[in-house]
N, C-alpha and C positions, 0 to 999 in steps of 0.2 A: 091660624098661623101663629106661632108666639114671636115675643119682641125679639128674643134670642136667634131663634131663626131668620128672623128679618134682617137682622143686623148680618149675620152670616151670608144671608143672600147677596147683600152688598158688598161685604167684605172679600177680599182675595182670595180664591180658594183655598190655597193652602192653610190659611187660620182655622180653618175647621179641624186641622189636624194638631192643634196646639190645646191641649186637655186644659191650660189654665185658663181659657175663656170660656171655656164649657163651664168653670165652676165659678166665673167671675164675669157675669155679664156687663156690668156696669163697665171693667177696665177695656172688656171688647168694644162697648160703645164708644168709650173715650178713646181708643186707638183709631177706630173708625172715623171718628171725627177729625182727628188731625191727618188722618190720611186723606178725608176729603179736602180739608186745610191744602194739603200740598197739589192735591189735582187742581183747585183753583188756582193757586200761586202758578202751578205749571202751565195751565190755559193761558192764564195772564202772559208769561214770559214767550209760549208759542206765537201768542197774537203781536206780540211786539216783534220777535222774531221775523214773521211773516211779513209782514207789512213791507220788510226790507227785500227779504230775500225770494220774493215770489214776483217782487216787480220783474215785468220782464223774460220771466222764465216760462210763465204758464199763460194762457189764454185768459183775458181778463174775466170772462164769466167763470171760468173754472178757480181763478183764485178767490174771486167773491164766495164762491161754494164752500172753498175751503176754510176761508175764516168765518161763515156762518157754521160751520160745523165746529170750531172751536168755541165760538160764542154759546152755541147750544150746549156744548159738553159743559163749560163754565157754570151756565146757569143751572143745569142739571146738578153738577156738584153743590153749587151753593143751597140748592132747594134741600139736597138730600142732606149737607151737612146740618141745616137747621133742624129737619125731623131727627136724624139722630142725636141732636142736643137736646130734643123734646123726651125722646125715648131715655136718654142717659139721666136724665132729672129724674123722670118716672120711676126708673128702675133703682136709682138713690131712693129715693122716697118706699118705694115698695120693700125695699130690702133692709130698710131701717139703717143704711149706711150715713156717716157720717159726711155730709155733704162738704166737699172739697172744691176748693178753687178751680175753676176750670182753666186746663194750660191753654195760653194762647201763643202762637208763633207770630213773632213779628219780623218782618223784612225791613234790614236797617240798610238804608239807601246810602250811596257813597257819597262825597263832599259834594 
């Protein structure tokens, strides 16, 4: 399996129809890494909301299982993000492209 195919397997299915990603696998990797960053943040937000929303609404055992599912998804997204970053770096090296600074998303919390 090629790196590009692996990236497409992790990405939303509709990305396969974007010809620009087929021509520019480094950009596919970059966008996928950002997508995984968003998944990590979504799981953090979900966990925060769940701790209050689930209290009293579900059986304790079900609440724990749901929280554990969020934690597993967050761990998976973090792991995949790290692997995608490594593939992104390798593709940049292999394609001889100029290494550009990685785009990083930061959440700015309120006061």
